[in-house]
Every structure is written in structure tokens, then in C-alpha cells.
N, C-alpha and C positions, 0 to 999 in steps of 0.2 A: 236286405233283411232276410234272415232265415225264418222259415215257417215249416211246421210239421203238417203236411197235407193229409196225413192219415187221421188227424184229429178233427177234420171238417165234419160238421154235424148235418144230418139229413132228416127230413120228416118221414112220416109213414108212406108217403107217395114217392120217396126217393129224391125229393127236391131239397136243395140246400136251405138250411135254416138261416133266416136273417139274424145276424149277430146282434146281441145286446151291447150297447155302448155304455160302459161304466165311467162316470166322471170322477176323477181324483185330482188332488193337488199334486204339484211337483214333488212334494214331500211324501207322496204315496198315501195320503189320508183320503178315505172314501167320502165322496159327496153324495152320490146316488146314481141310479140308472136313469139315463136320459130318456124321457117319454116323447112320443110323437115324431120319432126320426123318420124321414123319408128322403128320397133321392140320394140314397147312400151309394157312394162310389169308392172303390178301393183299387189303388194302383200299386201292386206289390212289386218291388224291384230288388234285384240281387245285390248290386254293388253301388247303389246310390240311395238317398232317402226315399222311402216309400211314401205314398200320399193317401189321405182319406178326406172325403168331403161329404157333407150331408146338410140337410135343412131341418130346422125345428120351428114349430109355430109358437107364437107368444101365448095363444089361447087354444085349449083342447076341450072340445065338447062344452064350450061356454065357461070353462074354468081356466084361470091362469096356469100356465105351464110352471110347475114348481121349481124347475132347474133352469128356466130360461135365462135369468139374470146371472146365474152362476157359470154359464158357458161363456167364458172369456178367453183371451189369449193366455198362453203359458199355463194351461191346464193339461192334465193327462187324460187321454182317452184309452181305456183298457178294453180290448175285446178278448173273448175266450180263446179264439184260435186264428185270428187274422192280424195279430200284432198289437203293439202298444205305440201310442202316438202322442205328440205334443201339439196343442192347438196354437194357431197363429192367425192374427188378423181377421177375426169374424166380422161379417158385414150384416147390417140390418136393413131390411127393405119393407116399407109400409105404404099402403095406398089409401088409408083412411078407413078401410073395412077390415083388413087383416094385416098382421105383421109377422114376418118370417126372418129368422136369423140364418144366414149362410155361413157354415163353419168349415174351415179347412185346417188340416193338420199334417204333420210329417212324422215318420217313424222316430222312435224315441232317441236314436243317436243324434237327432237334430239338436238336442240339448247341449251337445258338445260344440256346436257352432259358435257359441258365445265364449268359449274358453280359449285362453291364449297359451300357445306353446312356444317355448324358447329353447333353441339348440345353438350352443356356441359353435364357433368354427372348429371343425375337427372331423375325425373319422369315427363312425359309429357302427357297431354290430347291430343287426336288426333285432335279434332275440337270442338270448341264452337262458333257458329255464333254470339252469343251475346257478347263474349269477346274473339276475335281471337288471341290476343297477347299472345305469348309464347305457343300456341298450335303447334303441329307438322305441321299442314297445314298452320297455320299462319306464322311459320318460313320458310316454303317452299316458300310462296308468297313473303316474304321479298327478296328472292334471284331470284325467277322467275318473274322478273319485266315485267309488261304488261299482265300477266296471272291473271285470276280470278277463283273463285270457282263456279262450277256448282252444280250437284247433289252430295250429300253425304248421304250414308245410315244412317238412324236414329240410328242404333246400334253402329255406330262409333263415334257418338257425346257423349262426356263424357267418352270415353274409354281410360283408362290410361295404360301406359307401362313404365317401368323403363329402362333407357339407360345408358350404359357406354359411355364415350365420343365418338362422331362421328365427324370425320373431313375428309370428302371425297367428291366425286362428287355427285351432286344433283340427276341426273337421275338414277344413281346406287342405291341410297337410295330409290327412289320411285318405282323402278321396282324389287328391291331385299330385302333390309333391312326392309322397312316399311310393305310390304305384309307378310313377315315371322312373324313379331312381332304382327301386328294388324289383320292378316288374311283378307287382303283387296286387291282390284284390282284397279289400277289407269287407267283411260280411258281419253284420251285427245280429245277435240273438237278443231281441228286446225283452223276452221273458226271463232268461237267465242273466241278462245284462253281461254277456260275454262278447269279446271281440275275437273273431276268427279271421285268419289271414291265409290266403291261398296263393301259391306260385301261379302267375298268369300263364306260364308255359306248361303247367302240370295238366296232364290229360285226365279229365274227370269222366266218370262212368256215363254210358249212354243207355237210356231206357228203351225197351222194345216197343216203342210207340211209333207207328208209321202213319204219316199223314199223306194221303193221296186222293185222287179224284174218285176212287172207288169207295172210300169210306167217309171222309170228312170234308175234303177240300171241294169248294164250289167254283172258285175262280182264283187265278194266280197272276200276279203282276210282278215284274222284276225291273228295278231301276238301278242302273250303274252309276256310282258316284265317281265320275271321271276326275273331278277336281281334287280328289284326295290321293291320286296316284303320284308317287315320287320314285324316280329311278336313280338319282344321284344326290347324295347328301354330303355336306361338309360340316362335321361336328366340331364344336368348341366347348371348352369348359370355362371355368373362371379365369380371369386375367389372360385371356387368349390362349389357354392351354389347348393344344391340338394333337392330332394323331400322326403327324408327319413322321415322327421318329419311330413309330411302331407299325406303320402301314407298309406292307411289302412292296407296294407300287410307288412308294416314296413321295406321295402327295397327301394333301388333307382331304381328298375325295375318296369315296367308295361308291361302287356302281352295282346295279342289278337290272339287267335288261331281259330277264327270263320271261316276262309277260309278252314283250314284243317278239321274242323269238318263238314262243309257244304258239302265238296266233298267226305266225307267218309274215309279220310286217317287216322283219329283218330277214332277208332272203339269203340263199346260198350264193357264193361260198362264204359270205361274210358272217353268217350265223355260226357256221362251223368254226371259223377262225376265232370268234368271240368265245365259244365254248372251249376251244383249245387254250386260249389265254387264261380262262378261269381254271382249267386243268393245271396249267403251269404254275399258277399262284398256289393252288392246293398242294402241288408236288413240292414246292419250295417253302411252304408255310412252316414246317417243323424246323428245317434248317435255319430259316430266317429267325424263328423264335429262339433257337439255340444261340444264334449270334447276338441277338438283342439281350438275351440272358447273360452271355459272356460280357457284353458291353456294360450291362447293369452291374454285374459282379465286379468288373474292373473299376467302375466308379465308386463302389463300396470299398474296394481295396485302396483306391486313391485317397478317399476320405480318411481311412484308418491310417494310411502311411503319412498323410499330411499332419494328422493329429500327433503321431509319433514323432515326426520331425519337429513340430512345435515344442514337444516335451524335451527333445534332445537339445534344441537351441536354448531353451530355458535353463537346462542343466549347464550348458556351455557358458551362458552369461553368468551364472552363479560362480563357476570356477574362475572366470575372468575377473570377477569382482574380488574373489579371494586372492587372486594373483596380485591385483593392484594393492590390496591392503598389506600383503606380505612383503611386496617390494618396498613400500613405505616403512614398514617395521624394520626391514633389513637396513635401510638407509639411516634409521634413527638409532640403531644399536651402536653402542660405544665399546662393548667388550668383544673380544675375539670369540669367546664361547657363544655369546648371543648371536653374533653374525653367522657363526657356523650352524647354529640351530635354525635360524631363519632361512639360511640358504638351503638346508635340507628340506624344510617345508616348501620352499619355492620350487625346488627340483621335483618334489612329489606332485605339486599342483601342475607344473609344466607337463609332466608325463600324462597326467589325467586330461589336461587340455588337448594334448596331441592325440590321445586315444579318442576323446569325445569328438574332436574335429574330424577324425577318420569316420566315426559313426555317423556324423552329420552328412559327410560327403557320400557315404554309402547309401544313406537314406535318400538323399537328393538324387542319387543315381537310380534307386528303386522307383522314385516318383517319376523321373524322366522316362523310365522304361514303361511304366503304366500309362503315362501320357501318350507315348508312341502307340500303344494299343488302342487308344481312343482317338487317334489322329486320322480323320477321313482322307487326308492326302497321302497316307501310307497305304498302298494297295493291299499289303499282307495283314494289316491291322484288322481288329474286329470291326471298327467303324468303316474301314475301306472295303471289307467284304460285304458289309450291309449296304454300302452305297453301290457296289457292283450288282447286287441282286435287285436293288431299286431301279438301276439303269436297265437291267435285263427285262424287268417286268413293267417298266414304264409304259403307260398306254400310248404315249406319243411315239415311243420307239417301236412298240410291237405292231402298230397299225400304220399304214401309209397315210399320207395327208388326205388322199381321196377317201380312204376307208374311214378315217376319223371324222371327216366332214359328214359322211353319211350317218355314222353312229350318233353324232352330236344332235341330229334331228330327234333322237329318242331320249336324250338326256333331259329329264324333267328335274331341274335342280332346286335344291333347298338348303339354306344354311339353318342349322339347329344349334342353339346355345343352351347348355344345361349347367348353370352356375354351381350346382352341387358337386361337380367334379373340380376339385381345387387341391393344389399342392400347398399344404399349410404346415406351419411349425407343429410338431407333435409334443406330447407331454414331456415336461422337463423334470419330472420326479426322479427318474432313474438315469438321466442322461449324463454324457460326458465322463463316463467311467470305463476303465479297462480292468479286465479280470484274467488271471492266468487259468489255463485249462490243462489238466493232466489226466488223460484216460477217462474223461467224463462221457457218459452215455447220452447221445442226442437221439431223440425219437420224434418222428413226424407221423401223425395218423389222421385219417379222415380227410385227406387233402386230394385235390385233383392234380396228380403229378404226371408230367410228361418227361420222358427221357430222350435225349438227342445225342447221337454219336458224332462227335467232332474230332475223333482221333486222327483221321487222315489229314485234316488241315491244321489242327492245333494240338494234337496229342491229348485231348481232353474229352470227358463226357459231361454233359450238362443236364441237370434236372431243374425244371421250372415247376413251381408249386402255386396253387391258388386255393385259399380256404383251408380248413382243418386246424389242427392244433400242433404245438411242439412243446417239448420239455427237455431240460438238460439236468442230469443228476449230478450229485457231488456237492462240495462245499459252497460253490457258487451256483446254487440251483436257480434255474430260470424257466419260466413257462409262459405260454400265451397263445393267442389266436393268430393264425396266419392270414394276412391280407394278400400279400404276394411274397414269393421267396424264390431264391435260386441257389443251387448247389453245383459248384464247379469242381470236378475231380480230375487230377492228372497224376497218375501213378498213385502214391500214397499221400499226396498233398491235396488239400481242399481249401475252398473259400465258400463259406455259407453266409447268405444274407437274407434277412427277413424284414419286411415292412409289417410290423405286428400291431395287433390290437389287444387290449386288456393284458398288458405285459406285467408279469410278476417276477421280481428279482429279490430273492431272499425274503425279507419281511416288508418289502415295498411293492406298491401296486401303481401302475400308470395306465391311463386310458389308451395309450398307443406309444410306439417307439420304434427305433431302427436298431437292428442287431446285426453285427458283422463278426464272424468267427473265421479264423484261418489257422493253418498249421498242418499236422499230419493226422491221418485217420487209420483205423483198423476195424476188423470185424464188421464190414459193411454188409447190410442186407436190405432188400426191397422186394415188394411184390409187383413191381413194374414189369409188364410183359407185352408182347406184340398184340395189337388190336386193330382189326380192319374195319374201316368206316365206309359206308356207301353214300355217295353224293349223286342223287339223280339229276339228270340234265333234261333240257326241253327238246333234245334231239334224239332221245331214246338210248343214248350211249352213257350209261352210268359210269361214274368215276369211283374207283376203289383206292383208298389211301390207307396204308398200314403204318401205324405209329406205336410207340411204346408208351403205355399208359398204366397207371396204378394209383394207389391211395396211401401207401405207407413206405417209410424207409427209416433206417437207424444205423448208427455207427459209434465207435469210441473216438472221442475227439481230444486231441492235445494241441496246445498252442496258446492262442489268446482270443479274447472276446472283447468287443468294443461296442458301447451303447451311445447313441447320440439322439438329439431332439431337433436338430436344425433341418430345414428343408434342403434336400440335396437331390442330385440327379437320379439316385436309385428310387427315392420316393416319387419323384416326378414320373419316372418310367412306370411305376406301379399304377399311378392314377391315369396315365396315358393309356395303358393297357385296359383299364376299366372303361375308359371313355370309348376306346376302339370297339370293345366287345358290345357295349351298350348301343353304339351306332350301327353295328352289323345287325343286331336284333331289331332295332328300330326300322332299318331299311327293309329287312325281311318282311316286316308287317306292311310297310307302305308301298312296296314294289308290286303288289297285286291289287287290282281294282276292288273296291268295296261295293257290294250289292245289297239292296234293300228289297226284301220280298214282301209284297202285300197279298195276303191270302184271306179270302172269305171262306169260313169254315163253320161247321157245326160245333157246338159246345162239347168238348171232350173232357175238360177238367172235372165237370160234374156228372158226366154220363156214367150210368151204373156199370155198363159193360167195360169201362176203363178203370173201375175201382181198384183192381189189383195193381195197376200201374200208378194210380194216384197215390197209393200208400208208399210207393217208392220214390215219388216225385220230390225233387229238391232243386230249388233254383240254382242254376249253375251246371246242372246235368244236361244231357243232350237228348234229342229225339231225331227221327228220320223224316226227311221231307222228300217226296217224289216230285221232281220238277218236270215230269213228262219226258219230252224228247231231248231234254238238256242233260241227260246222264243218269236217269233212274233215281233210285234212293240215294240221297245225299246225307251222310252222317255229319251232324252239326255239333262239334265240341263247344258247348256253350260256356262263355265266361259270365254273361249276365242274362237274366230272363225276367221280364216284368209281366205280372198278371193283373188285368183290370177286370173288376166285377161291377157291372152296372145294373144287372138284374139277374133273375134266376135263369134267363135264357140267353144271356150274352156274355161271352168270355173272350178275352184277347190276351196275347202275351208277345213280348218283343225280346229278341235275343241279339247278343253280339258275340262274334266268334274270332279267335285270335288269328285265323287264316285270312282275315279281311272280309268275311262274309257277314253281313248284317241282315237279320231276318225279322220281319214283322208279320205276325199272324193274327187275323181278327175274325 
């Protein structure tokens, strides 16, 4: 829950004012200010429902409490600066002398817990402010009546994920399912009734607040959460979707032993060999990605070629039927002129059948050629080259049996299944259609584009795309959001494939679709350029990898374009890549131990000397904690922070950090 801490009120002595609790109905009708409140406790949390609890007596100064009976469940508690709450499950306690009602409530987004959200099976954009319909946040707003959208991290706009059907409660989706899928954090402003969503990997500001033994900390305890450590994961999507086809080491497993190398448990020379293996994977990553892109592009070409073959065979069957009818007509003719006429028709049909048969054979030859490119038993094929890299980087081939046995002692394994990664039939609104292209301008913008040079092996250059938008000008105008895309260029020939969301073709719109374009191109331009990335290792030998990266490309396209809605290998490749990248991020979080810090400290939230910082305080921002001999001031990039107010002299807050550091300060 978002709060503006600059609005906290203090009395003349600099102590925080006890907030008045205003009782309202869920329809926002005022009932009154609750008298006799005591034992007030507030637990303000960043990314989960905040809590309020308090007691009220049935009798005040010998008179009945006028609002005692009105304080029931499903009422609204409004405070001026500590948030808005919904009451739940009040309890009454009486001993024959006095009667007290114990009231508990949760921040107002808790009202969404009873609302049901339905998402059909499909691929969804998280948010598009220009076209919110059928985005995840747009569907949420359809159910969360009265709520609006506040801040949304730019990285979440245009971010697609594929879902199996979801039919459950809204708040559970926002606090559990969506954050796992999109790596995001929902934060509610209960005053403005707005929903704010942050990228969980987005670095938020850190306040110049230093907690150490010289100013506020009295004692410090650290507990390691060893049972949460994972160093090897095997991810699965729906219907046993796996990462084997997109993982450079050729298995369903990914590994991270950086913790055990950093603390010296894995010793030399094995530690250096492990780092060398990781370096080899990084060095081959772009080439492997290019090969998988070529394979995906080939599957798209195969799909288009098979569709064209089906059309040719249909045309051949039509000609064959015409031939049969003409032969019968020729046999039934009794005049010489009639037979001559029917024979001329038959000769023309036979010529067309011969030509169409040659077209069918040529198309079958094209399909056979593409199938060879996808045959892993052919060493020079795309699939064969992919298999060669997998063999080269295989953990069982890279390490000896003795080395692997030692490493396996540090494999803390876990299977993780996320059913929202699913290859599903896409929208059929604009599917199954072919369109001719003649010098149409294709533009891609705002995409994460990687360029891979494969000219030495295949005479081609490959571009892989993730996110962003594309548009095609001309009579067959088409535009949409890119989930995944590949562009294969060889000379002036190209094959372009998109797994797209919010696809618009002329006057039709579909929630998603598959697009394949092929032919010749001209006037190609892109901002893709060399970029060097530093990968730190735990042995002090950083790895530097240079890749070609950019965000935009465009060219004039001629040839043909084909749209389809059926599940195919290209879409499966796209979802497998999403699953792989999600698994890498998940392991990055899990491969480092989580720590919980218990700190006894003075109250600084309400301390006057901290008032300049209090005015900047926002849950989710960070502070600095001095852990003494354990490394000095530690900068804590907070994802969540909870503030508990039990009295004017006691304050605590709890934080979670994406680095795996969990901190509790009391």
C-alpha cells in the first residue's frame, strides 16, 4: 500500500498524532468517528495487504459507545494519512464487568479478494495505455470497478506472456500469479484508488538513511535461510513444455554454483573449470541463439510451404476433375466438330495438369529441402549444428566423471512448473490467408533486437526480436505487437516471422497471430550495433562478451505474407524461449542464500532529526544498513517494506530484496 509519509501529523511536542478512525460503509457513506479507540496497531506493507487492529469499549464514561454496534465486518475504516481499510471478523470479549470489541482490518484492496477474474487460454500483453482492452491490466480493471491505473513501469508495457485458462479470485492473481509470470509488484493507493505496478527488477531510489551502531542500531542478528537455496532447476510449462530445444547445454536443467564457488566450497582447479564452462556457454550463446532463430525461421517457411503445397494440390484436383468431365463429354459427342472442340479443351486441361504437376513436384522438393535443414541427423543442417553445440557444452562431456560426481554434491535440485507457459491456438480472426507484397515498407521499433552473423556457415545474417511493435505499409497494411520474431537475410532474400499480439490486418483485429513473410528486400536499415556486456565471476575474472544489439530495423519487402492461427513449432519456440528466460531469472534469485536481519533500534520514522528523509520515504525504496564486520554499509534495494506502529515510541519495518536479502528491523 502506498502512503505519503510527508503528510504524517505531529503534535507540539514533535510526537505523532494518534489518527482518528472514520467509520464508513463500503459505499463510502460516512457513519462517524469511532470513539474510545485503544491498542491501535498499524502494519503498513508495500506489496501485500496492510493491516489495522484496535479495540473499542462498549461503554465510555458510563455511556454506551454510539458506534459500537456499527463496527461490524465489511465496513470501511478511513484514516487521514495511514490508509483506508476494510474490517473483517471483529470479536467481542466480555467478563460481566466490561465488554470490548477487537477489530481487525486490511487495506482497501482487500475488497478485490471476493472478485473473480477469468482469463481464457491465450497470450496477453500486460498493459498498453493506448489500447487497454484485452491487456492483463485492462481485464483487471473490468473487474476492479472504481479503481484506475497509476504508475506502470515502462518495461511492463508491451510485455507478453501466455496463459492457460485462469478462473479464480482477482487479488490472488495480482499478488501471486501475475508477479510470478511478469516479474512485477502491485502497489495500491487506497486514497486515489489506483493500481501501480513496478518491474521487480527495476532499481528504485535509495534514501540517504544509514542505520548503524553509532546512531540507531542497538543489536543485530542474522539468520540464513538455507532451505531456500536452489542451484539447479528443471522448468516446465503446460503440457510438459520444456527448455531442452532452446538450452545451449541441450538438457532441461540450468545450473548456478556461484555461491559455493564464492565461499570456497568448490576448490581449484574445479572452480576455474566451472567458470571456464560458463564462459564457453556465454561465448556460444549468440551463435546458438542465431541457429535456433534459423531453425525457427525454417519451421515458419516449412509451414508456409506446406500451406502452398496444399493449395497447389487443391488446384490440381480441380483440374483433374475438369479432365474427367471433359473426357466424358468427348466420348458422348456425336459430331466431328463437337469432338474437335472437346479435344481442344482436353488438350488445354492436360497442359495445365502437366504444368501444375511440375509446380507440385517443385514445391515438394522445396519442402524436402527445408526438412533437411531441420533434420538433426544431417551435420550441416541448422538442427545438426544446434546438436553439435549442445554436445560441445554438455555438462557430462565437459567434465570428467570424477569432476561431475564432486559437482553433483552441490546440485540442490528443484523442478518448477509454471502452467502459464503454454503453446496454444492463437486468434482465428485473420488466420489462414495469404497476401502479395510489392515494395511494402516493414518497420520494427522499440524491440530488443540481436544481430548474429552466420555468413561463414550459412551465408546469412539473423536478427532475433523480443517485444516492441511492427507495421507494414501498403494495400495489405498490417501492424501489431511483437512477442518474438526472427529475420533471416541472405543476399537480398529474406524470411521474416513474428509471433504477434494485438494483430491488426486492414480492418480486422485479432488478439494474437502468426505472421510469415518471404521474398526479396531492399533499402534495409537498422540501429543494431556492437555492445559489450560485462559478466562478473566469483573468481575475479570478469567475462566480457560483445554482441550486436539494437531496437529498430526497416526495409522494403516484396514477395508474400502468410497468416495462421494453428499451434506450430515457431510459436512453441517462442514460448520455450520465454520459459527459459524466466527460469534463468528465477534461478538467479534462488541460487544465493536468503538472510533475515533482526535489528533492535531506536525509532527513526518519527524522529525529528530524520524528518527531511521521512518526507522522501516511500515503501519500496531503500536504506543503508551497517552490518559491522560483515562488509560495512550495505545498500538494500527494497522490493517491499512493512511499517508497524504500536505506540508513539515503537516502530518496526520489514523488507525484501531481489538479491535474496530479507531484512527485518525492529
